[in-house]
Each structure stands twice: as C-alpha cells, then as structure tokens.
C-alpha positions in Angstrom: 27.1 -13.1 8.1 26.5 -11.8 11.5 24.1 -9.3 12.3 23.5 -8.0 8.8 21.3 -4.9 9.6 22.6 -2.4 11.8 19.2 -0.2 13.5 21.6 3.7 14.0 18.8 5.9 15.0 14.9 6.3 15.6 12.7 9.0 15.1 10.8 9.6 18.2 7.8 10.7 17.1 6.9 8.3 14.0 8.5 4.6 13.8 10.9 5.9 10.7 14.1 4.9 11.1 17.8 4.7 10.2 19.6 1.7 9.0 22.3 0.0 7.6 22.2 -3.3 5.7 25.4 -5.4 4.8 25.4 -7.3 2.0 27.5 -9.3 -0.1 28.4 -6.4 -2.3 28.9 -3.8 -0.1 26.6 -1.8 2.1 22.9 0.4 2.1 22.1 2.7 4.2 18.4 3.0 5.2 15.8 4.6 4.2 16.6 3.0 0.2 15.0 3.6 -3.1 15.9 0.9 -5.3 16.1 1.5 -8.8 13.7 -1.3 -11.0 16.1 -3.4 -13.4 13.2 -6.3 -13.7 15.1 -7.5 -16.9 18.5 -6.7 -16.0 19.0 -3.0 -17.1 17.7 0.5 -15.1 15.8 1.8 -18.2 17.4 3.9 -20.8 20.0 4.0 -17.8 23.6 2.5 -17.8 25.3 0.9 -14.5 27.3 3.7 -14.3 24.8 6.4 -14.4 23.2 4.7 -11.6 26.4 4.7 -9.7 26.4 9.0 -10.1 23.3 9.3 -9.2 23.9 7.7 -5.8 22.2 4.2 -6.1 23.2 1.6 -3.8 20.6 -1.4 -4.6 19.1 -2.4 -7.7 16.0 -5.1 -8.4 16.1 -7.7 -10.5 13.1 -10.4 -11.5 13.4 -14.1 -11.5 10.4 -14.5 -13.7 11.4 -11.8 -16.6 15.4 -13.0 -16.1 14.5 -16.9 -15.8 12.2 -16.7 -19.6 14.8 -15.0 -20.8 17.8 -15.0 -21.2 17.6 -18.1 -18.7 19.4 -18.3 -14.8 21.5 -21.0 -16.0 22.9 -18.7 -19.3 23.5 -16.2 -16.9 25.3 -18.2 -13.9 26.9 -19.4 -16.4 28.4 -15.8 -17.6 29.2 -15.1 -14.5 26.4 -14.6 -12.1 23.9 -11.1 -12.9 26.4 -8.9 -11.1 28.8 -10.0 -14.0 26.0 -10.5 -16.5 24.6 -6.6 -16.0 27.9 -4.7 -15.7 26.5 -4.0 -12.1 29.1 -4.2 -8.7 26.6 -3.0 -5.8 23.4 -4.8 -4.3 21.1 -6.9 -6.2 17.4 -7.9 -4.6 15.8 -9.8 -7.0 11.7 -10.5 -6.8 10.8 -13.9 -6.5 7.7 -13.7 -9.5 5.2 -13.2 -7.0 3.8 -10.3 -8.4 3.4 -12.4 -12.1 1.5 -14.4 -9.4 -1.4 -11.4 -9.1 -0.4 -9.1 -12.5 -0.5 -12.5 -14.7 -3.6 -13.9 -13.3 -5.6 -15.4 -16.6 -2.1 -17.2 -17.2 -1.4 -19.0 -14.4 -3.0 -21.8 -12.2 -2.0 -21.8 -8.4 -1.2 -24.8 -7.1 -0.5 -26.2 -3.3 3.3 -26.5 -4.7 3.9 -23.8 -6.6 2.5 -21.6 -9.9 2.1 -22.6 -13.5 2.4 -20.2 -16.0 1.5 -20.1 -19.2 4.7 -17.8 -20.7 3.4 -14.1 -21.9 6.3 -14.1 -24.1 5.9 -17.7 -26.5 2.7 -19.4 -23.8 5.3 -21.7 -23.2 4.7 -24.0 -20.2 6.8 -23.1 -17.1 6.5 -23.8 -13.0 7.7 -21.6 -10.5 7.7 -22.9 -6.5 9.9 -22.5 -3.7 12.5 -24.7 -5.1 12.2 -23.2 -9.2 12.4 -19.7 -7.2 15.6 -20.3 -4.9 17.0 -22.2 -7.8 16.7 -19.6 -10.8 18.0 -16.8 -7.3 20.8 -18.8 -6.6 22.0 -18.6 -10.1 21.6 -15.1 -11.4 23.7 -14.9 -7.5 21.1 -12.4 -6.0 22.1 -10.7 -2.8 18.7 -10.7 -1.4 16.4 -13.1 -2.7 12.5 -12.8 -2.4 10.3 -15.8 -1.3 7.6 -16.7 -3.5 4.1 -16.1 -2.3 0.4 -15.2 -3.6 -0.4 -12.2 -3.4 -4.1 -11.7 -3.3 -6.2 -9.4 -5.5 -8.0 -6.4 -4.5 -10.6 -6.5 -3.2 -11.0 -10.0 -2.2 -12.9 -11.7 0.7 -11.9 -12.9 4.2 -11.5 -16.5 3.5 -9.4 -15.7 -0.1 -7.3 -13.9 1.5 -6.3 -16.4 4.8 -6.4 -19.6 1.8 -3.4 -17.1 0.2 -2.0 -16.2 3.7 -1.6 -20.1 4.7 -0.1 -21.1 1.0 2.1 -18.3 1.5 3.6 -19.3 4.9 4.2 -22.8 3.9 5.9 -21.9 0.5 8.4 -19.5 3.0 9.5 -22.4 5.4 10.8 -24.2 2.7 12.2 -21.4 1.2 14.5 -20.5 3.5 15.0 -24.3 4.4 16.1 -25.3 0.9 18.3 -21.9 1.0 19.9 -23.4 4.4 20.2 -26.6 2.9 22.2 -25.7 -0.4 24.7 -22.8 1.3 22.1 -19.8 -0.1 22.3 -18.4 3.3 26.2 -19.1 5.2 27.2 -17.4 1.7 26.0 -14.6 3.0 22.4 -13.9 0.7 20.0 -13.0 2.1 16.4 -14.4 1.7 12.9 -12.2 2.9 10.2 -13.5 3.6 6.9 -11.3 2.5 3.6 -10.5 4.4 0.5 -10.9 2.5 -2.9 -10.6 4.3 -4.7 -7.8 2.0 -7.2 -5.7 4.1 -7.7 -7.3 6.5 -5.5 -6.4 10.0 -5.5 -9.9 11.5 -4.6 -11.6 8.5 -1.2 -8.7 8.7 -0.8 -9.5 12.0 -0.8 -13.6 11.6 1.7 -13.7 8.8 4.3 -10.8 10.6 4.0 -12.8 13.9 4.3 -16.7 11.4 7.1 -15.4 9.4 9.0 -13.8 12.1 9.3 -17.3 13.7 10.7 -18.5 11.1 13.9 -15.4 11.5 14.2 -14.4 8.3 17.3 -11.7 7.6 14.8 -9.0 6.4 11.1 -8.6 5.8 8.7 -7.4 2.9 4.8 -5.7 2.8 3.5 -7.6 0.2 0.0 -6.8 -2.0 -0.6 -3.1 -1.2 -0.5 -0.5 -4.7 -2.7 -3.9 -6.2 -5.6 -1.2 -6.8 -6.7 0.1 -3.0 -6.8 3.7 -2.1 -4.0 5.2 -0.6 -5.2 5.6 2.4 -6.2 1.8 2.6 -2.7 1.0 1.7 -0.7 2.8 4.0 -3.7 1.0 6.5 -2.5 -2.3 4.7 1.7 -1.3 5.7 0.5 0.0 8.9 -0.9 -2.6 10.4 1.9 -5.1 9.5 5.1 -3.2 10.4 4.4 -3.2 13.7 4.7 -7.2 14.1 8.1 -7.1 12.6 11.1 -7.9 14.4 12.8 -4.3 14.8 16.2 -5.3 13.9 15.5 -6.8 10.6 14.9 -4.2 7.7 12.1 -3.8 6.3 11.0 -3.3 3.0 7.4 -2.3 0.7 7.2 -3.7 -2.0 6.3 -2.1 -5.7 5.6 1.5 -5.1 5.1 4.5 -4.6 5.3 8.1 -4.7 7.0 10.5 -3.1 5.1 11.8 -0.7 3.9 8.0 0.0 7.8 7.3 0.8 7.8 9.8 3.4 4.4 8.7 5.0 5.6 4.8 5.0 9.1 6.0 6.0 7.5 7.4 9.1 5.3 3.7 9.4 8.9 1.9 10.1 9.7 1.0 6.2 13.3 0.8 5.1 13.9 -0.3 1.9 11.2 0.7 -1.1 11.5 0.0 -5.2 9.3 1.6 -8.1 9.1 1.8 -11.6 7.3 4.7 -11.7 10.5 7.3 -11.9 11.1 5.8 -14.8 7.9 5.1 -16.5 7.0 8.5 -16.0 10.4 9.8 -17.6 9.1 8.2 -21.0 6.3 10.0 -20.8 7.4 13.6 -20.2 6.7 13.6 -16.7 8.9 15.3 -13.7 9.1 15.3 -10.2 9.7 18.6 -8.3 9.3 19.3 -4.3 6.3 21.2 -5.9 5.1 18.2 -7.3 5.4 16.4 -11.1 5.4 18.5 -13.6 4.3 17.0 -17.0 7.0 19.0 -19.8 4.1 18.2 -22.7 2.7 21.1 -21.6 3.3 24.9 -23.9 4.0 27.0 -20.6 7.7 24.6 -20.9 8.2 25.5 -24.6 10.9 28.3 -23.8 11.1 27.9 -19.8 15.2 28.1 -19.9 15.3 26.6 -15.8 16.8 23.2 -14.9 14.4 20.8 -13.6 14.8 21.2 -10.1 17.7 24.6 -9.1 20.3 22.6 -6.9 19.8 18.7 -8.4 22.8 18.3 -9.2 23.1 15.4 -12.3 23.7 15.2 -15.8 19.8 16.2 -16.7 20.4 19.1 -15.1 22.8 20.8 -17.7 19.5 21.1 -19.7 16.4 23.4 -19.9 12.9 22.7 -19.3 12.3 23.7 -23.2 14.9 21.5 -24.7 13.8 18.2 -22.8 10.4 19.5 -23.4 11.4 19.5 -27.3 13.2 15.5 -26.5 9.8 14.2 -25.0 7.6 16.0 -28.2 10.2 14.9 -30.4 9.6 11.1 -29.5 14.1 11.8 -29.3 15.5 8.3 -26.9 17.9 11.2 -25.1 14.8 12.5 -23.4 14.3 9.5 -21.5 17.4 8.5 -20.5 17.8 12.8 -19.5 14.4 12.7 -17.3 15.2 9.1 -15.9 18.2 10.2 -14.8 16.2 13.3 -12.9 13.1 10.9 -11.1 15.7 8.6 -10.3 18.2 11.3 -9.2 15.2 12.9 -7.4 14.1 9.9 -6.0 17.5 8.7 -4.1 18.2 12.8 -3.1 14.7 12.5 -1.0 16.3 9.2 0.7 19.2 10.7 1.3 17.2 13.5 3.1 15.5 11.5 5.5 18.3 10.3 6.5 20.3 13.3 7.3 16.9 14.4 8.9 16.5 11.1 11.0 20.3 11.5 12.0 19.8 15.4 12.7 16.2 13.6 15.0 13.9 16.2 13.6 12.5 13.6 11.0 8.9 14.3 11.5 8.3 18.0 10.8 10.4 18.1 7.4 8.6 15.1 6.1 5.3 16.7 7.2 6.9 20.1 5.8 8.0 18.6 2.6 4.6 16.4 1.9 2.3 19.8 2.5 5.5 21.1 0.3 4.6 19.1 -2.6 1.0 18.5 -2.6 0.4 22.0 -2.5 1.9 22.1 -5.9 0.7 19.2 -7.2 -2.8 20.5 -7.2 
C-alpha cells in the first residue's frame, strides 16, 4: 500500500494536521479518537451503535485477547473483525502497557516479557515474535510493536535501558512483519517512542525509530501518573522528531481539552477508556465540562445532556439518565457510553472541520476555555 497516510491540511499557528490514513478495512480521517474495545468489545456498546456514532476505527488488546479466547481461536473463526462483527479498521495494542501496569506479575528480559496471567497465574511470554504472531492471527489493520514503558518517575539510566530495549524489539517486530508478509499484505506496524520525561531520550528514540521507516509512530509512556503539564511537555518533545508524512498516535489518553491540546502539538490519533469508564459511574461530558448525573440537581432536569448533539441518548432526559444511574440499571451505562463516545467523536469532527477552515488555533483555545470554566 503506497503512501498510506495523506496530509491534507496543516494549521498555520500550531502544529495541528488534517490527514487521511488508508487501511485494509477503509480510510480513517484524522485527527481521530478511537474507542477502546480491549477484549473485542467496546463496553456496553454494539458495533452497529459505534457506526451510528461515527466511529471509524477501534482498538483491541493483544495481551487480553491472547489470554481469552486465544488468538488461534480468533484466527480459526475468521479473524477479529468477523469474530466481533466490526467491519472497520482495528488497531491492536501489543500488550506493552501491561508490562507497565502488571509490574508485580512480570519479568522483563532482553528477549521479551515473562508474565503470570492476571486471570489464573498461568505462565506466558511476549516477545517480538509472539506479539507479531498474535496480531497476525487477529488480522489487525494496525499492529503495535512491543515496548517497555518506564514508570514515572524514573532515573535516566533506567529509562535509557528501556528505550534501548524497546528499539531492539521494534526492529525485530518490523523484520518479522516484513518476513511473514504482514506488511506486504497492507497491514501497518506502528513503532512506539518512549523516553519518560527526558527530552534527550525522547529525541533519541524518535530519531532511531524514524530511521527504521515504520508506517506510523506512537508517543508512549505518557499519562502514567505525571501531571498534565509534564505529559504535554513529553508529547511536545517527541512529535517534532517524527516524520511529517506518517501518522502520529498518542496512546491511552485523555480528557477532551487534552486531545485538542495534543492535536495542536501535531498528534493525529488517540484512544482512551475514559468515555465508557466514567459513563458507568454516571459522568457525562458537555461543552461546559463534565457533569455527574448522580447529583440531586439533575433529579427533575428535563433537558438532554447536550442540546443539539444528536444520538440515541439524546432522546432521554438528564432526569431519566440519573434515575437509571442511581438504580444501577445497565441501560444507563449504555446510554451514557453512547453519549460520551459521540461527544469525543464529534469533537474530532469539529477539529477536522476547523483545520480545513484554517482557524483551528483560535477555535481550540475558545473551546478549551469554555470547557475549563464550566468544569470549575
């Protein structure tokens, strides 16, 4: 697949970009938010509902799907797209984040990571060969390399070792994808830039991975406990050293204002569990900040969550959604997940429109100011 990423417009004030990524299962208009379907499902939402909301691409997770039901079974049943009934693009995370989050259950070695399953304690191993094999079984449109995400805070020497190890693994992953025909068949492999809070390591990792000519690049190791200003600083220290003709993906975050701030730093793709996770606790996003529908002030509120945001959840009042949340009804989780996902996806659609119109810088500052004032 020649020139899979097309740069369509750039902002004249910020580093924001408007692009299009071509995949085996269709094109993706960027900037884009990708709903997270860790175990082959976006929680509480059907594939048909995701399509109605304008979702273009979703995520699955190599680590979790390999534990259950197993990547071989998914392959036998036609691949992840057929297995979960989603015909659009799928990006699969390599399991590298679990290297970070399951620190008590793993042992990092030069050839990969030895795990004890968080489900039953069973021993397993993920290295470049295993990770690429699993993602080939799943039929991922975009496969992520395995990497080591350093904790925050960490020492420079410790981080440097993680960066070096991640580079070796990335090189092996690309070599495997070239050797088994994965790349030639039109699948993409994205590298992941680590470096924690160290600008020199971020630049070193970005330049070394760029030299390997991956189809796309991710900024990893952010939103792992550091304050927001530090997180944005890390993103800003990375994107200038990534190629302009390849998509850029920041992994595992964030709030609506954070997405707009990172678009201004030159990021094209995002994913986060936040919209569906907070929906299960009664939190809904609005242009004036997030609201907690458990609050008494919404008990008799006849308005929809956001006027003019047309999705199925807009048929119901804040009072009814509060009732479902307080009563613990599953429908409340579904309706709020629909609303929150649509809010994120609509925000990305607005960002694309303002990039095309040439006024992204001013628009995103005004949008963030309104949201943050309302959130106080």
